[in-house]
C-alpha positions, -999 to +999 in steps of 0.1 A: +065-447-211+085-476-198+119-476-191+128-516-195+146-517-227+165-538-244+183-543-279+147-550-295+130-516-280+118-493-306+130-463-310+127-436-339+157-420-357+156-392-336+157-411-301+187-431-317+206-400-328+204-385-293+212-417-278+243-423-299+247-385-285+243-391-248+268-425-250+296-405-271+292-380-245+299-405-215+327-417-233+339-387-235+340-374-199+349-412-188+381-413-211+394-374-200+380-359-228+397-366-261+401-340-289+389-366-316+361-371-297+351-340-288+354-321-322+328-351-336+304-340-307+305-301-311+301-318-348+268-334-331+253-311-312+218-303-322+211-265-328+178-246-330+165-235-370+149-210-384+120-236-388+120-243-354+133-278-357+171-288-346+199-301-372+234-309-360+260-282-358+276-299-390+255-297-419+268-329-434+264-346-398+225-356-408+227-366-446+254-391-433+232-399-404+197-409-425+225-426-450+236-447-423+203-453-408+190-464-446+214-485-450+213-505-418+176-506-421+177-520-454+199-547-444+180-554-415+150-565-435+175-593-453+179-626-439+216-618-428+204-587-413+233-558-408+263-572-399+286-541-393+287-545-357+294-575-353+326-588-342+355-594-365+389-613-360+414-603-390+381-597-415+361-631-400+340-637-374+351-653-344+356-697-341+350-697-305+322-714-292+305-697-261+291-720-235+260-711-219 
């Protein structure tokens, strides 16, 4: 597998979940282990199930994760795409032009 990645690199939802966990873990360490982020990481941590799979410790996490994935993936097929991660100032996109 190539290690060259970009924002357009295709990943599975499982990989996206693990990437999110790794990112949050990194920032947990960088920010002196804030309790709210530690609690979230605990809820997101995976454990082995009787069926042989892995699921988050908090049973509500995975359905919420799938709902978010479904919402983003549904929006991404529309002309506008998913805009929830776009920066906004007072609820509006910034009007500053970025010169290249």
